[in-house]
N, C-alpha and C positions, 0 to 999 in steps of 0.2 A: 120545483120543476113543473117543464111545462109540459105547455098539453099534446104539444109533438111525443115528450117523449115518454111521458106513459101512456097512451094509444101504439111504441114502434112498442114499448115491454107487454102490452097486456094483450098485444095481439105474437107475438112474439115467443111468450104462452098459450097464448092456447093456439099454437102450430106445436110445443114441441109435449104438449101433452098431447097429441090427437097423435099423434107419435106415436109416443110410447103407448098411448091404446094399441095403437096398429100394428109397432112392434109388439106386444105382448100377446093377442091376437096373433098372430104368424109363427110367435111360436110356440102359443101354444098347440096350436092348428097342426102344424106339418113337422113339430118337436117331439113335444109331450107324447100322441095320439101314435107318436107312428113309434116312438122305442115301445108303450103300453105294447103295440101292433107286432114289434119283430121281436120281445120277445116271447114270445109263442112262435118264430119263425128264427127264435137263434142266432139274430141278424142285428145283432147289439152296438157294436166295434162299427156294423158301415152306415148305422141311425145314429151313432154319437161324432164320426164325419160331418153326416151328413148335418148336426143341430150347430156346430160348432161351422158350418159357412153359412147357413144361416144369418149364428148368431150375428156374422162379423158384415155380412150384408147391414142385418141391422144395424151396427154404430155406425158400422160407413155412408153408407147414402142415409143414414138417417139423420149424425150427425151436416152433413153435407147442406141434408136441407133444412136446418134447420138455419145453419145459418146464411145461408137463402133465403130465409123466411126472414129473418136478421132481418139481413139486406133492403131484403126489399117490403119489409113493413114499412123503414127506415125511409127511404125510399117512399115510396104511397102516401107515409104523412107529412111525409116533408112537401112531397109536389100537393097536396088536400090544401097544406096549409100557408104553402105561400102570400097566396092574397091574403092572409088575416095576418102575415108577418109585413106584407108590402101597407099595408093601410093602417096602422096600428102605424107604422114609421112613418104615415106620414101627418097623421094626426100628432105628432107628435111634439112638427113641426109645426102647425097651424097658432096663432097669437091671432091677439086685440089685430093686427098688421097686415096681417094676410088669407082677411074671413076668404076675397075675392076668386083665391087660389084653389082648385078642385082636387079633388082626390082620382088620380085619374078609374075611371072607369077598364073589367075585366073582359066584360060585351058577352060574357055565355048567359047570361038571365039567369043565373043560381042564386043560392040563398047571399051570399058574398057581394058576389053586381050590382042586390037589388039595396043590401047595409049603403054599401055605397055612394050611395044615389041620397038614400033617408039621412049617412052623413050627408051629406054636398048641401043635401037643400036645408041640414040647420044649420047650416056653418051664412051661409044665403040669408037666414029668415036672421041670422045673430048681425050677418053684415049688416043687416039693414033696420035691425033694431039700435045699432050703436052708430049708423050715419042721421038719422032719424038724435038724437042723443045730441050731438055736437050740431048738429042747426040750428036745434032751441038753446044751445049755453051758445054761442057764435052769436043766433039772431038775442038771444038775453043780455050778454053783457055791451053787445053795442045799442042797444034800448036804454038802456044805459043809462050809460055814459051823456048821456043831451043832458039829464034832467042834473045831474050830482054835475056838467062842469057850472048848471046854471043856480045851482044848490053853492057850490063853493064864491061864481062869486059872487052871487050878492049880500051872502056871507063878509067877503074882503070888503066889498062897501062899507056896509055898517057899520064895521071895525076903523076904518077910516073917519068916521065922522067924529069925530073934533070933544065935544058933548055926551060920548058913550058914556051910562055910569061901568067903575066898577067888578060890577055884580055880573053887570050884561055883558061886562067885554068880556070878562073872563069866560060866560055863559059861553060866547060864539065862541070866545077859543079852540075850549072845547071840540062843541057842533062839526067847525070846521078843523078839526083833528080826525074825526067819527068817520066823514068825507071823503077826506085825504087818505084814511086806510082803505076803504069801502072802493074808488076807486082806484085803490092798488092792487083787490082786488079782482075788482074785475077787468085790470087792464093786464093782469095772470096770465087767467086766466080760459081771456082770449086767444093769446101769449100760446096758450099752449091744447087749445081747442084749433089751430091752428095746423101746429102743429102735429096736432091732429091726425088732420083735413092733408099732414103734406102742405101746403100755404104757404109755408113762412122760404124760401130761400134767402139763403145763408149764401152768404162774398166770397171763397175761401184764394186765401192771399196766402204773399210767403210773411211769415211775422216776429218781429224781435218779441219773444215771450217776454224776456227782462223785465225787457220796458214798464209791459202792459204792471206786470207783480210789482216793478216797487211804485207806479202806480196806485195803487188802487193800497199799496203797503203804508203812504200816505194818508191817503185818505183812511186806512181805517187807524190812524193817529186819531185823526182827531175825531173818532167815534170814539173814541175807548175814553179819549183826556175825558166823559165827566161823572166815567167809575172810576177815574187814577188806575185804568186798565194798565198797562209796559204789555209794547206793540214793538219784536224784535224781526229783527231778517237774522235769516242763524246761517245764509250764504243759497244766492244767487248764480246761477253759472248765467254767461252769454249762451241763449237758447232757442234756433227759430223753431217755427212750424208751421204747419197751414191751418189755415185757421180764416173765422170773420171775427174781425180785434173785437168790435159792440159787441158779439156774444160771449163770446172769451170777457173782458172788460167786461163785465154784465153778474159770468161764473166767477167769476172772481169776490167781484160784489157780494154779490147773497152771501160766499162763507165767509166771506172779512163782519159781514155784516150778522152773519148767525153766531164766530165765534166769541164777539166783543155780548152778548146781547144774553148767550146760556153761558154766560163766567162770572164768573165771584166777584165781585167790587176788588180789586184791589191784584186782582190776578193777571194771570200775562196767556197773551196770541206771540205763538208765534209762524212764519211763515221759510218757507226752506223752498229752490226750487232748484234741481241735478238733472244730470246726462244717466238715466238707467239704459243701457242696450240702447234698442232702437228706438227711446223713449224718453218723456221729460215726465221729470217726475213733480209732482206742486203738492207737498203737503202745510197746512193750516189745523192747527194747536191749539190746543186750550186751555184750561186748569179751571175746571165749570165742572158742577156735578154728574157723575157716572151716568151714560144713560143705561138701563138693566137692556136684559137681550133681549130680551122680549118687544119690545117697544123697538132695541137697534135696528128690528126684522120688515118695521112698518115705513120709518120715516120721510123711505121716497116718495111714500103715498100723499096722493092729493091732501089736501085740508088735514091732514092726523097732524097731531101737534098734542103727545104722549105722556106731556108734565104737567099735573094739571095747578097746576103753583102755577108756571108759567104763563095759562092760561089769560092768564090779568095782570098777571104783573109785565111779562114782555110784553109787546110790541106785537104784531105777526099775523098770517090769514093762511100758514100752511101750507103754501106753495115758492116753497124758498129753494130748499131741494129742489121738487121734482121741474125744477126750472128747473136746475143746477143740470140735473139729472141728464134732462133732456140736451144739453148743449154741450155734454159733454158726449153724449152718445153721438148726436149731429156731427162728433167731429172724430169719428172713428173710433175712441179714450176706454178706460172708468174709471166709475169715481168708486171711491170706497171711505166706509167711516168705521172705525173701529177704539170702541170708549170699557179703562178701567185706569183703578187708584185716580180717579182723578184729575186725569188726560183724557180728551176727544182728540182723537186724528183725525180729518180727512185729508185720503194720498185721490190726486187728480195722474191720472195718468194720462200722456196724449204723446200719439206718433210726430219726432221728429221727422223738420223738410227736407225732402230727397238733399242727401248729401251735403247733411245738416248735425 
């Protein structure tokens, strides 16, 4: 029950009790005492008629007063709590991406107006904190790129040495793999940080989504071959969407890479693309281990890798699905993951190009 409803009911109850007390007092004063006095003057009939009139007046006007009081109480509490409802609605719409948006103040200087001012100041401080975090992340990732590039080049140069011992070559190859992994993390973190800051401009144009799906399907077959994973294309309708070709290809490659990495040897990866109303629906499924519901709810979080067994066995940094979600959102689409019975399905919905 809302505060507004409780206050209305309390107001009506108090108003009703007050009217009841007044009615009892009036009846006692005007009827009972009059009857006692009239008993000595033989006017009982007249007093009974007067008592009936007073009783009718009490119920008629008292009932009307209760209705008016109830409606008035509801109106007063609604008006009193309208700023609270407006503040709640505005606060629900605030998230990390629009912390600069201020909640309008009433300007009447009451407690709620002061609360709105405090809330706006709090969101401004939060926005400043997020900005500093983004700037730090962006600068740190930028500064890391140069030494990583240098290390990568130096190790590659050493690997080209003809007289390099096998043990040393294996050690350098391991170091090179770790540098490449770290470079991938830095690149992904830089991309997401720039996306959060609105610094990435997508080049939207009409695209044949089926062509991109077929290209990624071919790449997925190459990725799946070492683990003897079968890759199938269940369906691929000719569908056009409006989007950034580079980013959509990156999206599909990330999803295909995950479908292969988190599969079981000899498993299956399946692609399908079809039209569903005003959207293009792309599904990529794999026959890997089930994702528990508590982990499934967090798979789009950055650096989250919920399966401890995969943390050491599977190459990755926990940013792929975060990047995929950003790309889909930037294209005004939706991405969803479902997992049950040794089958995980990633569904991406993108709006069709106009007239397509």
